C-alpha positions in Angstrom: -19.9 4.1 1.1 -20.6 1.9 4.1 -24.1 1.2 2.8 -22.7 0.2 -0.6 -20.3 -2.2 1.0 -23.1 -3.7 3.1 -25.2 -4.1 0.0 -22.4 -5.9 -1.8 -21.9 -8.2 1.2 -25.5 -9.0 1.4 -25.8 -9.9 -2.3 -23.1 -12.6 -2.1 -21.5 -11.3 -5.2 -17.8 -10.5 -5.6 -17.1 -6.8 -5.6 -16.7 -5.2 -9.0 -13.6 -3.3 -10.1 -15.7 -0.1 -10.0 -16.6 -0.8 -6.4 -12.9 -1.3 -5.5 -12.0 1.9 -7.3 -14.7 3.7 -5.3 -13.1 2.5 -2.0 -9.7 3.8 -3.2 -11.2 7.1 -4.2 -12.9 7.5 -0.9 -9.8 6.6 1.0 -7.7 9.1 -1.0 -10.3 11.8 -0.4 -10.3 11.1 3.3 -6.5 11.0 3.6 -5.8 14.1 1.5 -8.5 16.2 3.2 -7.3 15.6 6.8 -5.9 18.7 8.4 -2.9 16.7 9.5 -2.1 15.7 5.9 -2.6 19.3 4.7 -0.3 20.5 7.4 2.4 18.0 6.4 2.1 19.1 2.7 2.2 22.7 3.8 5.5 22.1 5.7 7.0 20.2 2.7 6.0 23.1 0.3 7.6 25.6 2.7 11.0 23.9 2.7 11.9 25.0 -0.9 10.7 28.5 -0.2 13.0 28.7 2.8 15.9 27.3 0.9 15.4 29.7 -2.1 15.1 32.7 0.2 18.2 31.7 2.1 20.2 31.2 -1.1 19.0 34.5 -2.4 20.0 36.3 0.7 23.4 34.6 0.8 24.0 35.5 -2.8 23.1 39.1 -2.2 25.7 39.2 0.6 28.4 38.2 -2.0 29.1 34.7 -0.7 28.6 31.5 -2.6 26.0 29.0 -1.4 26.8 25.4 -0.8 30.5 25.8 -0.6 32.3 22.6 0.5 29.2 20.4 -0.3 29.5 17.1 -2.0 27.5 15.7 -4.9 23.9 14.8 -4.6 23.0 17.2 -1.8 24.5 20.6 -0.8 26.5 20.7 -4.1 23.2 21.5 -5.9 22.9 24.7 -3.9 26.0 26.1 -5.6 24.1 25.8 -8.9 20.8 27.3 -7.8 21.9 30.9 -8.4 22.8 30.1 -12.0 19.7 28.0 -12.7 16.6 28.0 -10.6 15.8 24.5 -11.8 18.5 23.2 -9.5 16.4 24.3 -6.5 14.2 21.3 -7.3 17.1 18.9 -6.9 18.4 20.7 -3.8 15.0 20.7 -2.2 14.6 17.0 -2.8 18.0 16.4 -1.4 17.1 18.3 1.8 13.7 16.8 2.3 14.3 13.1 1.3 16.4 12.1 4.3 14.0 13.4 6.9 10.9 15.5 6.0 9.5 13.3 3.2 9.8 9.9 5.0 8.5 11.4 8.2 5.4 12.6 6.4 5.0 9.2 4.8 5.6 7.5 8.2 2.8 9.5 9.8 0.3 8.7 7.0 1.3 5.0 6.7 1.4 4.5 10.5 -2.1 5.9 10.9 -3.5 4.0 7.9 -4.9 1.0 9.8 -4.3 1.8 13.4 -6.0 5.1 13.0 -9.2 3.4 11.9 -9.0 1.0 14.8 -8.5 3.8 17.4 -11.5 5.7 15.8 -13.7 2.6 16.0 -14.4 2.5 12.3 -12.2 -0.4 11.2 -14.8 -3.2 11.7 -17.3 -1.2 9.6 -14.9 -1.2 6.7 -14.7 -5.0 6.7 -18.4 -5.7 5.9 -17.7 -6.9 2.3 -16.5 -10.4 1.7 -12.7 -10.8 1.5 -12.7 -7.2 2.8 -9.4 -7.4 4.7 -7.1 -8.1 1.8 -9.0 -5.5 -0.4 -8.9 -2.9 2.4 -5.2 -3.4 3.1 -4.3 -3.1 -0.6 -6.4 0.1 -0.7 -4.7 1.5 2.3 -1.3 0.8 0.8 -2.3 2.3 -2.5 -3.4 5.5 -0.8 -0.1 5.7 1.0 1.7 5.3 -2.3 -0.3 8.1 -3.9 0.6 10.3 -0.9 4.3 9.5 -1.5 3.9 10.8 -5.1 1.8 13.8 -4.0 4.2 14.8 -1.3 7.2 14.6 -3.6 5.4 16.6 -6.3 4.5 19.3 -3.8 8.2 19.7 -3.0 9.3 19.6 -6.6 6.6 22.0 -7.9 7.1 24.4 -5.0 10.9 24.4 -5.7 10.3 24.9 -9.4 8.0 27.9 -8.8 10.4 29.5 -6.3 13.4 28.8 -8.4 11.9 30.4 -11.5 10.8 33.4 -9.4 14.1 34.1 -7.7 16.7 32.9 -10.1 17.3 32.6 -13.9 16.4 29.4 -15.7 17.9 28.0 -18.8 20.2 25.2 -20.0 21.2 22.7 -17.3 24.8 21.7 -16.6 24.8 18.0 -15.6 27.0 16.5 -12.9 29.1 15.1 -15.8 29.8 18.7 -17.0 27.8 18.5 -20.2 24.9 20.9 -21.0 21.3 19.9 -21.8 18.4 22.0 -22.8 15.9 23.4 -20.3 13.1 21.1 -21.6 15.2 18.0 -21.1 16.1 19.4 -17.7 12.5 19.6 -16.8 12.0 16.0 -18.0 14.9 14.9 -15.8 13.4 16.8 -12.8 10.1 15.0 -13.4 11.8 11.6 -13.6 13.8 12.4 -10.4 10.5 13.3 -8.6 9.0 9.9 -9.7 12.1 8.0 -8.5 12.1 9.8 -5.2 8.5 8.9 -4.7 9.3 5.3 -5.6 12.1 5.4 -3.1 9.6 5.7 -0.3 7.5 2.7 -1.2 9.5 0.3 0.9 9.3 2.5 4.0 5.6 2.9 3.3 5.2 -0.9 3.5 7.1 -0.9 6.8 4.7 1.7 8.1 1.7 -0.2 7.0 3.0 -3.3 8.8 3.6 -1.4 12.0 0.1 0.0 11.7 -1.4 -3.5 11.8 0.4 -4.3 15.0 -1.4 -1.8 17.3 -4.8 -0.3 17.7 -3.4 3.2 18.5 -2.8 5.5 15.6 -0.4 7.7 17.6 1.6 4.7 18.8 1.9 3.4 15.2 3.0 6.8 13.9 5.6 7.2 16.6 6.9 3.7 16.1 7.2 4.2 12.4 9.0 7.5 12.7 11.2 6.1 15.4 12.2 3.1 13.2 13.1 5.6 10.4 15.4 7.5 12.7 17.0 4.3 14.0 17.7 3.0 10.5 19.1 6.3 9.4 21.5 6.3 12.3 22.6 2.7 11.6 23.1 3.7 7.9 25.5 6.4 9.0 27.7 4.2 11.2 30.8 3.1 9.2 31.4 0.1 11.5 28.1 -1.3 10.3 28.8 -0.8 6.6 28.1 -4.5 5.9 24.4 -3.8 6.7 24.1 -0.6 4.7 23.2 -2.1 1.3 20.2 -3.8 2.9 18.7 -0.7 4.6 15.9 0.9 2.8 17.3 4.5 2.9 20.8 3.5 1.8 20.3 4.3 -1.9 17.8 7.2 -1.6 20.3 9.8 -2.9 21.0 7.7 -6.0 18.6 9.9 -7.9 21.5 12.3 -8.4 22.8 9.9 -11.0 19.9 10.9 -13.2 21.6 14.2 -13.6 24.6 12.6 -15.3 25.1 12.3 -19.1 24.9 9.5 -19.8 22.6 8.5 -16.9 24.1 6.1 -14.4 21.4 3.5 -13.7 23.2 1.1 -11.5 22.5 2.7 -8.1 19.0 3.7 -9.2 18.1 0.2 -10.1 19.5 -1.1 -6.8 17.4 1.4 -5.0 14.2 0.5 -6.8 14.9 -3.2 -6.4 15.5 -2.8 -2.7 12.3 -0.8 -2.3 10.4 -3.5 -4.1 11.8 -6.2 -1.8 10.8 -4.2 1.3 7.3 -3.7 -0.2 6.9 -7.4 -0.8 8.3 -8.6 2.5 6.6 -6.1 4.8 3.5 -6.0 2.7 3.2 -9.7 3.1 3.8 -9.4 6.8 1.1 -6.7 7.1 -1.3 -9.0 5.2 -0.6 -12.0 7.4 -1.0 -9.9 10.5 -4.1 -8.1 9.3 -6.0 -11.1 8.0 -5.5 -13.0 11.2 -6.1 -10.1 13.5 -9.1 -10.0 15.8 -10.9 -6.8 14.9 -12.9 -5.4 17.9 -12.9 -1.7 17.0 
C-alpha cells in the first residue's frame, strides 16, 4: 500500500477513487484485525449473553425481571421473557450509555495518535493532499466500527433471545401489536440509529487524536471526556446544557418502538450528531492539516 501511495505521489496525478477505496479497505482491515478491536467486540457480544442468562435465571426463580424500570431501558427486560426479540432492545439500552461509546472512544482516540506513536504516520502522507484524504479515511473507518459494534450487540442479543426465550409478535410501547417480521425491521432500524448516534462522539475522538502523538493518552482523554459529559448530562441543575450534549438523546431510539413512530427526539438526536460531526470534524481537519508531522 505504501509503495502504491509513493507511486501516485511521484506521478503527479490526483489519486483515483479506486486508490482512495483501497486506502479505506486497508484501514478497515487493519482496524478490525487488531487484537484490541477483537477484544472490544468480544466484550460487546458477551453483554447480551450475560443479560439473557441473568433474565432466564431470574425467571426460573419465579420473579419478574426489570420490575420498577422505566421506558427505554430496564423496562425492556420485563418483555424479554415473553419475546426474545426484546433482548435486542434491552442489550442496546445497557451498552449504549457506556460500553458502545467507550469502544468507539478507544478506536477513534487511537486513529491518528496511534499512527504517530508507532512512527508510521508520516509514511501515510506520501500522496499529494494526503492529510485530508487520510483524515477522512480514518473517520470513515471509525464510523464503520460504530456500525459493526452495534450490529455485534444486536445480532448477539437476537441469537441469545431466540435461543432462551420464545419469539413472535411484538407489543410496542404504545400497546399495539406488530408482526415478528416488522419487529425485526424495527430492530434493524434501531441498530442503525444507535450506530448513527455515535457519529458525533466519534468526531470528538478523532479531534482529540489529532492533539497528541500518544495513542494511549488520546484514548484515555476521549473516554474521560465521555464520562465527564455523561455526568454533566445527569445533573438536573445543568439542565439548560443537556440538549446540547451529544449523549442527551441517545435513548430516543425507544420511540421507534411506538406505533406510530415518534420521530421528534430521533431527528433531534441525528441532527445533534451531525452538528458535532461537522464542528469537531472541521476542528480535526484544521489541526491535522497544520500539524508538524515528525513521526
